Structure formats: structure tokens, C-alpha cells
C-alpha positions as CSV (number, residue, x, y, z in Angstrom):
1,L,16.6,-3.2,13.9
2,S,17.4,-6.9,13.6
3,G,16.0,-10.3,14.4
4,R,18.4,-10.3,17.3
5,I,17.4,-6.9,18.6
6,M,18.0,-7.6,22.2
7,R,21.0,-9.2,23.9
8,R,21.2,-10.1,27.6
9,F,24.3,-11.2,29.4
10,T,24.2,-13.6,32.4
11,G,27.8,-14.2,33.7
12,D,29.7,-15.5,30.7
13,E,26.6,-16.5,28.8
14,E,25.1,-14.5,26.0
15,I,21.4,-15.0,25.6
16,V,20.0,-13.9,22.3
17,V,16.4,-13.0,22.4
18,K,14.8,-12.9,19.0
19,M,12.2,-10.4,18.1
20,P,8.8,-12.1,17.7
21,K,7.6,-12.4,14.0
22,S,4.4,-10.4,14.8
23,L,6.4,-7.6,16.2
24,K,8.7,-7.5,13.2
25,N,5.7,-7.4,10.9
26,L,4.2,-4.5,13.0
27,L,7.4,-2.5,12.8
28,A,8.0,-3.2,9.1
29,G,4.4,-2.3,8.3
30,G,4.5,0.8,10.4
31,L,7.7,2.1,8.8
32,A,6.4,1.3,5.3
33,G,3.2,3.3,5.9
34,M,5.1,6.3,7.3
35,V,7.5,6.4,4.3
36,A,4.6,6.1,1.7
37,K,2.3,8.7,3.4
38,T,5.0,11.3,3.8
39,F,5.9,11.0,0.2
40,V,2.4,11.7,-1.1
41,A,1.2,14.0,1.7
42,P,1.0,17.3,-0.4
43,V,-1.2,15.5,-3.0
44,D,-3.3,14.0,-0.2
45,R,-4.0,17.4,1.4
46,I,-5.1,19.0,-1.9
47,K,-7.3,16.0,-2.7
48,I,-9.1,16.2,0.6
49,L,-9.9,19.9,0.1
50,Y,-11.5,19.1,-3.2
51,Q,-13.4,16.1,-1.8
52,V,-15.1,18.1,1.0
53,S,-15.9,21.2,-1.1
54,S,-18.2,22.1,-3.9
55,A,-15.3,23.4,-6.1
56,P,-15.1,21.7,-9.5
57,F,-12.0,19.6,-9.9
58,R,-9.5,20.0,-12.7
59,I,-6.1,18.3,-12.6
60,S,-4.6,21.3,-14.3
61,D,-5.6,23.5,-11.3
62,V,-3.7,21.4,-8.7
63,P,-0.3,23.3,-9.2
64,R,-2.2,26.6,-8.7
65,V,-3.9,25.4,-5.5
66,A,-0.5,24.2,-4.2
67,M,1.1,27.5,-4.9
68,T,-1.8,29.4,-3.2
69,I,-1.4,27.3,-0.1
70,V,2.3,27.9,0.0
71,R,1.9,31.6,-0.5
72,E,-0.8,32.0,2.1
73,E,0.2,29.4,4.7
74,G,3.8,28.6,4.0
75,A,5.4,25.5,2.3
76,S,5.1,23.4,5.4
77,A,1.3,23.7,5.1
78,L,1.4,21.2,2.2
79,W,2.3,18.7,4.9
80,K,-0.3,20.0,7.4
81,G,-1.7,17.1,9.3
82,N,1.2,14.9,8.4
83,V,2.3,14.6,12.1
84,A,-1.2,13.3,12.8
85,T,-0.9,11.0,9.8
86,M,2.4,9.6,11.1
87,I,0.8,9.0,14.6
88,R,-2.0,7.2,12.9
89,V,-0.3,5.4,10.0
90,F,2.3,3.6,12.1
91,P,-0.2,1.6,14.1
92,Y,-2.6,1.5,11.2
93,S,-0.2,0.1,8.6
94,G,1.6,-2.0,11.2
95,I,-1.6,-3.7,12.4
96,Q,-2.7,-4.2,8.8
97,F,0.5,-6.0,7.7
98,M,0.7,-7.9,11.0
99,V,-2.9,-9.2,10.8
100,F,-2.5,-10.1,7.1
101,D,0.7,-12.0,7.9
102,L,-0.9,-13.7,10.8
103,C,-3.8,-14.8,8.6
104,K,-1.4,-15.9,5.9
105,S,0.7,-18.0,8.3
106,T,-2.4,-19.6,9.8
107,I,-3.7,-20.6,6.4
108,L,-0.3,-21.9,5.2
109,R,0.2,-24.0,8.4
110,R,-3.3,-25.6,7.8
111,K,-2.3,-26.3,4.2
112,E,1.0,-27.9,5.3
113,A,-0.8,-30.0,7.8
114,E,-3.3,-31.2,5.2
115,Q,-0.7,-31.9,2.5
116,S,2.9,-33.0,2.4
117,L,5.1,-29.9,2.7
118,V,5.5,-28.3,-0.7
119,R,9.1,-27.3,-1.2
120,K,9.7,-24.2,-3.3
121,D,12.7,-25.8,-5.0
122,A,10.7,-29.0,-5.9
123,K,10.5,-29.5,-9.7
124,G,7.0,-29.0,-11.2
125,L,5.5,-27.9,-7.9
126,A,4.1,-24.4,-7.3
127,P,5.2,-22.6,-4.2
128,L,2.8,-22.9,-1.3
129,G,0.6,-19.8,-1.1
130,L,-2.8,-18.2,-0.6
131,S,-5.6,-18.6,-3.1
132,P,-7.1,-15.4,-4.5
133,L,-10.1,-15.8,-2.2
134,E,-7.9,-16.4,0.8
135,S,-5.8,-13.3,0.0
136,L,-9.0,-11.2,-0.4
137,L,-10.5,-12.4,3.0
138,A,-7.2,-12.0,4.8
139,G,-6.7,-8.5,3.4
140,S,-10.2,-7.5,4.3
141,L,-9.8,-8.6,7.9
142,A,-6.5,-6.9,8.1
143,G,-8.0,-3.6,6.9
144,A,-11.0,-3.8,9.2
145,A,-8.8,-4.5,12.2
146,S,-6.5,-1.5,11.4
147,V,-9.4,0.9,10.9
148,A,-11.1,-0.2,14.2
149,A,-7.9,0.4,16.1
150,T,-7.0,3.8,14.7
151,Y,-10.1,5.6,13.4
152,P,-10.1,8.6,15.7
153,L,-6.6,9.4,14.5
154,D,-7.8,9.3,10.8
155,L,-10.7,11.6,11.7
156,T,-8.3,14.1,13.3
157,R,-5.9,14.0,10.4
158,A,-8.7,14.8,7.9
159,Q,-9.8,17.8,10.0
160,L,-6.3,19.1,10.3
161,A,-5.9,18.9,6.5
162,V,-8.9,21.1,6.0
163,L,-8.1,23.7,8.7
164,K,-6.1,26.7,7.5
165,K,-2.6,27.2,9.0
166,K,-2.4,30.7,10.4
167,R,0.9,32.5,10.3
168,N,2.2,33.9,13.6
169,Q,-0.8,32.5,15.5
170,R,-1.5,29.5,17.6
171,N,-3.1,26.7,15.5
172,L,-5.3,24.0,16.9
173,G,-3.2,20.9,17.0
174,F,-3.6,17.1,17.1
175,L,-4.6,16.8,20.7
176,G,-6.7,19.9,20.5
177,I,-8.8,18.5,17.7
178,I,-9.3,15.2,19.5
179,A,-10.4,17.0,22.7
180,K,-12.7,19.3,20.7
181,N,-14.5,16.3,19.0
182,Y,-14.9,14.5,22.3
183,R,-16.1,17.6,24.2
184,E,-18.7,18.4,21.6
185,Q,-20.0,14.9,20.8
186,G,-18.5,12.4,23.1
187,I,-17.2,9.0,21.9
188,H,-19.5,9.3,18.9
189,G,-17.6,12.4,17.8
190,L,-14.4,10.4,17.6
191,F,-15.9,7.8,15.2
192,R,-17.9,10.1,12.9
193,G,-17.8,8.7,9.4
194,V,-16.6,5.2,10.5
195,T,-19.4,3.4,8.6
196,P,-18.3,4.4,5.1
197,T,-14.7,3.8,6.2
198,L,-15.3,0.2,7.2
199,L,-17.5,-0.4,4.1
200,G,-14.7,1.0,2.0
201,I,-11.7,-0.7,3.7
202,L,-13.1,-4.2,3.3
203,P,-13.0,-4.2,-0.5
204,Y,-10.0,-1.8,-0.7
205,S,-7.7,-3.7,1.6
206,G,-8.9,-7.1,0.4
207,V,-8.4,-6.2,-3.3
208,A,-5.0,-4.5,-2.7
209,F,-3.6,-7.4,-0.7
210,A,-5.1,-10.0,-3.0
211,I,-3.7,-8.4,-6.2
212,N,-0.3,-7.8,-4.6
213,E,-0.1,-11.3,-3.1
214,Q,-1.3,-13.1,-6.3
215,G,1.0,-10.9,-8.5
216,K,4.1,-11.9,-6.5
217,R,3.0,-15.6,-6.5
218,T,2.5,-15.6,-10.3
219,I,6.1,-14.4,-10.7
220,Q,7.3,-17.2,-8.4
221,I,5.4,-19.8,-10.4
222,Y,6.0,-18.6,-14.0
223,A,9.4,-17.0,-13.7
224,G,10.8,-19.5,-11.2
225,R,12.3,-16.8,-9.0
226,E,11.5,-14.5,-6.1
227,P,10.0,-11.1,-7.1
228,N,12.7,-8.4,-7.2
229,T,12.1,-4.7,-6.1
230,V,10.8,-3.6,-9.5
231,D,8.3,-6.6,-9.6
232,K,7.1,-5.7,-6.1
233,M,6.6,-2.0,-7.0
234,V,4.6,-3.0,-10.2
235,C,2.4,-5.4,-8.2
236,G,1.8,-2.8,-5.5
237,A,1.1,0.0,-8.0
238,F,-1.4,-2.1,-9.9
239,A,-3.0,-3.3,-6.6
240,G,-3.4,0.4,-5.5
241,L,-4.8,1.6,-8.8
242,I,-7.6,-1.0,-8.8
243,A,-8.4,-1.0,-5.1
244,Q,-8.6,2.8,-4.8
245,T,-10.8,3.3,-7.9
246,I,-13.3,0.7,-6.7
247,T,-13.7,2.3,-3.3
248,Y,-13.3,6.0,-4.1
249,P,-17.0,7.1,-3.7
250,L,-16.9,5.8,-0.1
251,E,-13.7,7.7,0.5
252,V,-15.3,11.0,-0.6
253,T,-18.3,10.2,1.6
254,R,-16.1,9.5,4.6
255,R,-14.1,12.7,4.1
256,R,-17.2,14.9,3.9
257,M,-18.7,13.3,7.1
258,Q,-15.4,13.8,8.9
259,T,-15.0,17.5,8.1
260,I,-18.6,18.8,8.3
261,G,-18.6,22.1,10.2
262,V,-14.9,22.7,9.8
263,G,-15.3,25.0,6.8
264,Q,-15.3,28.4,8.5
265,D,-11.5,28.3,9.4
266,S,-10.5,26.2,6.5
267,S,-8.3,26.4,3.4
268,M,-11.3,26.3,1.0
269,Q,-10.3,29.8,-0.2
270,S,-7.4,28.1,-2.0
271,L,-10.0,26.4,-4.2
272,G,-12.1,29.6,-4.7
273,V,-14.9,28.7,-2.3
274,N,-15.6,30.0,1.2
275,K,-16.9,26.9,2.9
276,N,-17.3,23.2,2.3
277,Q,-20.7,22.1,3.5
278,P,-23.4,23.0,6.0
279,G,-22.5,22.4,9.7
280,R,-25.3,20.0,10.2
281,Q,-24.1,16.4,10.7
282,L,-25.7,13.8,8.4
283,S,-25.8,10.1,8.2
284,M,-23.8,8.2,5.5
285,L,-26.8,7.8,3.2
286,L,-27.9,11.4,3.6
287,T,-24.4,12.6,3.0
288,M,-24.3,10.6,-0.3
289,R,-27.7,11.9,-1.2
290,Q,-26.7,15.5,-0.6
291,L,-23.5,15.0,-2.6
292,F,-25.4,13.5,-5.5
293,Q,-28.0,16.4,-5.5
294,E,-25.2,19.0,-5.4
295,Q,-22.7,17.6,-7.9
296,G,-24.2,14.5,-9.5
297,I,-22.4,11.2,-10.0
298,H,-19.2,13.1,-10.8
299,G,-19.0,14.3,-7.2
300,F,-18.3,10.8,-6.0
301,F,-15.2,10.6,-8.2
302,K,-13.9,14.2,-7.8
303,G,-10.2,14.0,-7.5
304,V,-10.0,10.3,-8.5
305,S,-7.4,11.2,-11.2
306,M,-5.1,12.4,-8.4
307,N,-5.6,9.1,-6.7
308,W,-4.5,7.3,-10.0
309,I,-1.2,9.2,-9.6
310,K,-0.9,9.1,-5.8
311,G,-2.4,5.8,-5.0
312,P,-0.2,3.4,-7.0
313,I,2.9,5.3,-5.9
314,A,1.9,5.2,-2.2
315,I,0.9,1.5,-2.3
316,S,3.9,0.4,-4.3
317,I,6.2,2.3,-1.9
318,S,4.4,0.8,1.1
319,F,4.5,-2.8,0.0
320,T,8.1,-2.6,-1.3
321,T,9.4,-0.8,1.9
322,Y,7.6,-3.5,4.0
323,D,9.4,-6.3,2.1
324,M,12.7,-4.5,2.3
325,V,12.5,-3.8,6.0
326,Q,11.4,-7.3,6.7
327,Q,14.3,-8.7,4.6
328,F,16.7,-6.4,6.5
329,M,15.5,-7.6,9.9
330,N,15.7,-11.3,8.8
331,D,19.2,-10.9,7.4
332,H,20.6,-9.2,10.5
């Protein structure tokens, strides 16, 4: 893809039609999300199984669980639900980056109108950029917009991750899960667990974008250069580590609400349990109360150490891929 993605010819004239900036951000963000999610998909699937079950979590058990899944369901089962993830993550990640960049551009234009244009190469002047609060608010808005637009796809992905893949049998697929949810509960069934998701994405996306943005700006100011690939990966990894830890209890709550009643045909046996939770649907507060009664405060952080490994890697890959794809499109 390039900034001049489309060429039209009228007689001897060549008209170059440039790709709109918002579309470039959408495509770059979507591709970044797909690369990151595919890379960490096996860890994600195992983490979800622990989040929605009563099985105690030990990081040393993860390789055994992975081998059990491979032995019983095949190696591709580690990426079960990844097609649904790709269908979801392209618009999700694309919208998130597009909205953030739109907010950033709007704020910077306002700053430029209020002040004389600050040149990046001007001596003694910091590059024009977002303040920490502006980065936080723009990131939160971007996260909320992406969740609102793609939530039914996230719900479907979580349920596919829990369902066991049967060899030589027809498995319920992406469209089948969506149809089943709608048939049983209507529109409400497609947005089950959306409340903790929105409550979690506001601080998560806000903190992740704020730390990443401020980290890169700090390098510009103090090092006097643009961040390189390593800098971007470090900023993204640190942003992911902080953001995911802060919002992890809401992620566990969301996953349990999304997968209630899916236990009878699930991969829970890989963890040594036969089911996840009762089939009765609960509100967010009741789900959290039940989890606390069942597993205590540790239940809200079960599997968080996997996130400390997976989260920074995924976020750093996502932010870095986004910048690289954007740079490629701008250069070509």
C-alpha cells in the first residue's frame, strides 16, 4: 500500500489520488493489531481458559496445558478462535489508532492556532505534542469507540477460545456462535459483558496510549531525535505492562460473563476441571462477587503473570508495526 494507492488516467493526464490520512491510519492500525494478536494467540487461549475456570493457576503448568491441548485437539487448536480474532482485531485496532490520531491531529491544530507554529528543528523548543492528560483522554476515547464498534466479535472470539475443538467432527464456527447468541438472547446476547469491557478499556487504552505517546515525546525532547524501532518497542512494552496490570480484574470479569454456560463442550479438561461456572447469567457485580467468594482476591489476578509476558510483547509489536506501516505508506 502507498500514499498514492490509486492512479486514474484521463487521456494523457495521470491523476494521482492520495489515500486519506484517516484511511491510512485505519489500515496501519488494523494490520498492526493482526500481527500482534497472531503472535500471542496460543498464550491468549490458555489464559482465557484459566480466567473462566476454577482451576488454580501456576505459570509452570502452562506448557503442560499447551501440550494437552495439542494432544487432544491438534496443534491448530492453540490458535482456535484466531480467525474470529482477526475479523475483530482489524476494525478494532484500526478504529482505535484512527480515532487516537484524529484526536491528536485536532488537538495539535488547536495548539498551532493558539501559538506560533513550533518547529521541531528550532533550537531550545520542544516538539509540539500532546500533554499527558490529552494523551490519556484521546486514548480512552479511542478505546471506547473501538469496543463499541466491535464488541460482538470479541464475545464470539472468547467463546470460541473456550469451546473444545473436536477432531473429525463439525465444530461450531464464528457465524454459528453469533447466530446462537442472537437466537437465545437477542441483541443483549451479543453485548454480554460489555459493561466491564468499557470500564476496563477506558483506563487501559488511555494509559497505554499516554505512556507510549509521552515516552516517544520524551526521547524527542531529551535525545534530540526521532524514536527508533527499539525505542518504540520499549515504550510500547512498558505501556502494555502498566495498562494491562491496572485493568486485569475487569478483564477476568468480562471473560467470565462472556463464557457463562459454554463449559459443557469446553477445553476445561485441559486444566483438570470439567466445567467453568454455572450456566446462570449474572450481572457484572454479581459475577465479581461470585468470583471473590470462590477464589478470593487472587481470582481477579489469575493468569496476570502470563499477561506480564504476553501484554508488553503484543503492545510493543502493535505500536511498532503501526509506526512502520505508516512510515512505509508515507514513503511510497
